[in-house]
C-alpha positions in Angstrom: 0.0 0.0 0.0 2.8 2.4 1.0 4.7 1.5 -2.2 1.6 2.1 -4.3 1.1 5.6 -2.7 4.7 6.4 -3.2 4.5 5.6 -6.9 1.4 7.7 -7.3 3.1 10.6 -5.6 6.2 10.3 -7.8 4.1 10.1 -11.0 2.0 13.1 -9.9 5.1 15.0 -9.1 6.6 14.1 -12.4 3.5 15.2 -14.2 3.4 18.5 -12.4 7.1 19.1 -13.1 6.6 18.3 -16.7 3.6 20.5 -17.0 5.6 23.3 -15.2 8.6 23.1 -17.5 6.4 22.8 -20.7 4.2 25.6 -19.6 7.2 27.7 -18.6 8.8 27.2 -21.9 5.5 28.2 -23.7 5.0 31.2 -21.5 8.7 32.2 -22.0 8.3 32.0 -25.7 5.0 33.9 -25.7 6.6 36.5 -23.4 9.6 36.9 -25.6 7.3 37.3 -28.7 5.2 39.9 -26.8 8.3 41.7 -25.6 9.6 41.8 -29.2 6.3 43.2 -30.3 6.5 45.9 -27.6 10.0 46.8 -28.7 8.9 47.1 -32.3 5.8 49.1 -31.3 8.0 51.3 -29.2 10.4 51.9 -32.0 7.5 52.7 -34.4 6.1 55.1 -31.8 9.4 56.8 -31.3 9.9 57.1 -35.1 6.4 58.5 -35.4 7.1 61.0 -32.6 10.3 62.1 -34.2 8.5 62.5 -37.5 5.7 64.5 -35.9 8.2 66.7 -34.1 9.8 67.5 -37.4 6.5 68.7 -38.9 7.1 72.2 -37.4 3.4 73.2 -37.4 2.6 76.8 -36.9 1.8 77.9 -33.3 -1.9 77.2 -32.7 -2.4 74.7 -35.4 -1.2 71.6 -33.5 -4.8 70.3 -33.3 -5.1 70.1 -37.1 -3.9 67.5 -39.6 -0.9 68.6 -41.5 -2.5 68.6 -45.0 -5.2 71.1 -44.1 -2.8 73.7 -42.8 -2.1 76.7 -45.1 0.8 78.7 -43.6 0.7 81.7 -45.9 -1.8 83.8 -47.8 -1.8 86.1 -50.8 -3.5 89.1 -52.3 -5.1 87.3 -55.2 -8.8 88.0 -55.6 -11.3 85.2 -56.2 -14.6 85.1 -58.2 -17.8 85.0 -56.2 -19.5 82.4 -58.5 -17.0 81.2 -61.2 -14.3 78.7 -60.1 -11.5 76.8 -61.5 -10.5 73.2 -60.6 -8.5 74.2 -57.6 -8.0 70.6 -56.6 -5.5 70.3 -59.5 -3.6 73.4 -58.4 -1.1 73.1 -55.5 -1.8 75.7 -52.9 0.5 78.7 -53.4 2.2 77.1 -56.4 1.4 78.7 -59.7 3.5 78.4 -62.8 4.3 82.1 -63.0 6.4 84.3 -60.7 4.5 87.2 -59.3 5.8 90.4 -57.6 3.9 93.1 -55.6 3.7 96.8 -56.1 2.5 98.6 -53.0 2.1 102.4 -52.9 0.7 104.9 -50.4 -1.4 107.3 -52.6 -3.6 110.4 -52.5 -6.0 111.5 -55.3 -3.9 114.6 -55.9 -1.2 112.4 -57.4 -3.5 110.2 -59.4 -1.9 111.0 -62.8 1.6 110.1 -61.5 0.3 107.0 -59.8 -1.5 106.0 -63.0 1.7 106.2 -65.0 3.6 104.1 -62.5 1.0 101.4 -62.4 0.7 101.2 -66.2 4.4 100.3 -66.2 3.7 97.2 -64.1 1.8 94.5 -66.2 -1.0 92.9 -64.2 0.0 89.4 -65.4 3.3 89.8 -63.5 2.4 92.2 -60.6 -0.2 92.5 -58.0 -1.0 96.2 -57.2 -2.0 97.3 -53.7 -2.8 100.9 -53.0 -2.9 102.5 -49.5 -5.2 105.5 -49.6 -4.2 108.0 -46.9 -6.9 110.6 -48.0 -10.0 108.4 -47.9 -10.7 109.0 -51.6 -11.5 105.7 -53.4 -14.2 106.2 -56.0 -12.3 108.7 -58.1 -9.8 105.9 -59.0 -12.4 103.9 -60.8 -11.7 106.0 -64.0 -8.6 103.7 -64.5 -9.2 100.2 -65.9 -6.5 98.7 -63.6 -8.3 99.9 -60.5 -10.8 97.1 -60.6 -7.9 94.6 -60.3 -6.0 96.4 -57.6 -6.3 95.9 -53.8 -7.5 99.1 -52.1 -6.9 99.8 -48.4 -8.1 103.1 -47.0 -7.2 104.7 -43.6 -7.0 108.4 -43.1 -3.7 110.2 -42.6 -1.4 107.2 -42.3 2.0 106.6 -43.9 3.3 103.9 -46.3 5.1 102.2 -43.4 2.1 102.2 -41.2 0.2 100.4 -43.9 3.1 98.1 -44.7 3.4 96.9 -41.1 -0.3 96.1 -40.8 -1.1 94.8 -44.3 2.1 93.4 -45.7 2.9 90.7 -43.1 5.6 88.4 -44.6 3.2 85.4 -44.5 0.6 87.4 -46.5 3.1 88.4 -49.2 5.2 85.2 -49.1 4.1 84.2 -52.6 5.6 87.3 -54.2 9.1 87.2 -55.3 9.8 90.9 -54.9 8.0 93.7 -53.1 8.1 97.3 -54.5 7.2 99.6 -51.7 7.0 103.0 -53.4 6.0 106.5 -52.8 3.5 108.2 -55.1 5.7 111.1 -56.3 7.8 109.2 -58.8 8.3 109.6 -62.5 8.9 106.4 -64.5 9.5 107.5 -68.0 12.8 105.6 -68.1 11.8 102.6 -66.0 10.9 99.1 -67.0 10.1 96.8 -64.0 10.8 93.5 -65.9 14.3 94.7 -67.0 14.9 96.0 -63.5 14.2 92.7 -61.9 16.3 90.9 -64.5 19.3 93.1 -63.4 18.5 92.6 -59.7 18.6 88.9 -60.1 21.7 89.0 -62.2 23.5 91.2 -59.6 22.2 89.3 -56.6 20.6 92.3 -55.0 18.3 91.5 -52.1 17.5 95.2 -51.4 17.7 97.8 -54.1 16.2 100.9 -55.6 16.2 102.5 -59.1 18.7 105.3 -59.5 17.4 108.9 -59.4 17.7 111.1 -62.4 19.9 113.9 -60.9 18.8 116.5 -63.3 15.1 116.3 -62.4 15.0 114.7 -59.0 15.1 115.8 -55.4 18.3 113.9 -54.4 18.9 113.9 -50.7 21.7 111.4 -50.6 24.3 111.2 -53.3 24.5 107.4 -53.4 20.9 107.3 -54.8 21.8 109.5 -57.9 22.0 107.6 -61.2 25.4 107.1 -62.7 25.4 107.1 -66.5 27.0 104.2 -68.3 26.7 101.9 -65.3 24.3 99.1 -64.7 24.5 99.1 -60.9 26.5 100.8 -58.2 26.8 99.9 -54.6 29.0 102.6 -53.1 29.8 106.3 -53.4 33.1 108.2 -53.4 32.9 111.6 -51.7 35.8 113.7 -50.5 33.9 117.0 -49.6 31.4 118.0 -47.0 30.6 116.4 -43.7 30.3 112.9 -45.1 33.5 111.4 -46.6 33.3 108.1 -48.5 36.1 106.3 -50.1 37.1 102.8 -51.2 37.6 101.7 -47.6 34.2 102.8 -46.3 32.1 100.0 -45.0 29.1 101.7 -43.5 25.9 103.3 -44.8 25.3 105.7 -46.5 28.6 105.3 -48.2 27.9 101.7 -49.2 25.1 99.1 -48.7 22.3 101.7 -48.5 19.1 102.7 -50.3 16.6 105.4 -49.5 13.0 104.7 -48.4 11.1 106.4 -51.2 11.4 103.5 -53.7 12.9 100.4 -52.1 12.6 96.9 -53.7 12.9 93.9 -51.4 13.3 90.3 -52.1 10.9 87.9 -50.4 13.5 87.0 -47.7 14.8 90.5 -47.2 11.2 91.8 -46.7 10.5 89.1 -44.1 13.5 90.4 -42.1 12.8 94.1 -42.7 9.1 93.8 -41.7 10.2 92.8 -38.2 12.3 95.9 -37.9 9.5 98.3 -38.6 8.2 99.8 -35.4 4.4 100.0 -34.9 4.4 103.5 -33.6 7.3 105.0 -35.6 5.2 105.5 -38.8 7.6 107.6 -40.8 10.4 105.0 -40.5 13.2 107.5 -40.5 16.4 105.7 -39.5 15.2 102.4 -40.8 17.2 102.9 -44.0 20.5 102.9 -42.1 19.8 99.4 -40.7 18.2 97.7 -43.7 21.6 96.2 -44.6 21.2 93.8 -41.8 18.4 92.2 -43.8 20.4 91.8 -47.0 20.7 88.0 -46.5 24.4 88.3 -46.4 27.0 91.0 -47.1 25.3 94.3 -47.4 28.2 95.6 -49.4 27.3 93.1 -52.2 23.5 92.5 -51.7 22.3 96.1 -51.5 22.6 98.4 -54.5 21.2 101.1 -56.8 20.2 100.1 -60.3 21.4 102.8 -62.8 20.2 101.2 -66.0 16.6 101.5 -65.0 16.1 104.9 -63.3 13.2 107.1 -62.0 12.5 110.7 -61.1 11.8 111.6 -57.5 9.8 114.8 -57.4 10.0 115.1 -53.6 6.4 116.3 -53.1 5.6 116.8 -49.4 2.1 115.6 -49.6 1.7 114.0 -46.1 0.1 116.5 -43.8 -0.9 118.7 -46.7 -4.5 119.9 -47.3 -6.7 117.4 -49.1 -9.2 118.7 -51.6 -10.5 115.7 -53.5 -12.6 117.7 -55.9 -9.6 119.6 -57.3 -7.8 118.6 -60.4 -4.8 116.3 -60.0 -1.9 118.3 -61.2 0.1 120.3 -63.8 1.6 117.5 -65.9 4.6 119.5 -67.1 5.6 120.4 -63.5 4.1 118.1 -60.8 5.5 120.3 -58.0 3.7 123.4 -59.2 0.4 121.6 -59.4 0.5 120.6 -55.7 1.7 123.9 -54.5 -1.1 125.7 -56.3 -3.8 123.4 -54.9 -2.4 123.9 -51.3 -2.2 127.7 -51.6 -5.7 128.0 -52.8 -7.2 126.0 -49.9 -8.3 127.4 -46.6 -7.3 124.3 -44.7 -4.4 123.8 -42.3 -1.0 122.7 -43.7 0.7 120.4 -41.2 3.6 119.4 -43.3 6.1 121.2 -41.0 4.8 119.2 -38.0 5.1 116.0 -40.0 8.7 116.6 -40.7 9.4 117.5 -37.1 7.7 114.2 -36.0 9.8 112.3 -38.5 13.0 113.7 -36.9 11.8 112.8 -33.4 11.0 109.3 -34.6 14.5 108.8 -36.1 16.0 109.7 -32.7 13.7 107.2 -31.0 14.5 104.5 -33.5 18.3 105.0 -32.9 17.7 104.8 -29.2 15.7 101.6 -29.5 18.4 100.0 -31.8 21.1 100.9 -29.3 19.2 99.5 -26.4 18.3 96.3 -28.3 22.0 95.7 -29.2 22.9 96.2 -25.5 20.2 94.0 -24.1 20.6 91.0 -26.5 23.7 89.2 -25.3 23.4 86.6 -27.9 23.4 88.9 -30.9 26.7 89.5 -32.8 27.0 92.5 -35.1 28.4 91.1 -38.4 29.7 94.6 -39.2 
């Protein structure tokens, strides 16, 4: 009896041990397979996380799928009822390269503005007008007006408009931005040829040369030089400002004036951030534009002599606005404006405008100096 019980115990123990080892082997295999799956899943998760981290979605768009996010905009108008097959057109990717002409305008200069805009073909340029006098309907006499973008705010400057309506993400699709005053003559200017020269010379910030015989030239470097295509520096051995071949700072080299600058897309993105919201005349900005030249300002900033303009120097901001008056004397634009102002009973604040411009330049210099002092990580390349 005892022997029989002992055999039963041994057999039972052997069965239990066998079951234990077989089960343990099975569980170990299953555990290893599961562990392997976990590792693979973890690697896939990490890879997905790394990929997602590299998507660089705009701030605030994290809750959206990547394909629905549109990071930039443009100034293209759309039909209310007609439509094209937009599904076959990649967002922001057209076959033609467009640029932007933006001007601050008043109705007194309508003939000059009309001549400027007629030089810029609508198939290559978007036109945006900033109306500082509140007059809009009188521009409907020009066929191009229906295709232009009109923004109207009373008594604001070109730079006030540019800071608020030309955000780099709004104009990102435009290769070049012409940010021009209204008192310019373009009889010797062709924008297509101008841009061809700009690209050939690698100019990120530029302006057309000023005809020295007809223009108000405030800075010698902006005057057109005959028989040259482009110049980047000036030589001057008289007066308070001396410039020679060793000069490295504006306005001797790497400098354009603010009445007719032309920016590349990248240069404008940088320059826009430098425009101060409250310093609406932007005096002093021109001295620092070279920092936005996408490289060496001595090479990437220049004046185009082959395509030049006339700067009449009309002090229209702060002048008396009389929308019903005729635009101007075509043979002498200056006399037309002077006559209109002298015949009006309104108040002429142009002297105060110039005074505020000078104060703003002082404030801008102070802000630049403070910014340089406070930013311990910034290194001045010049």
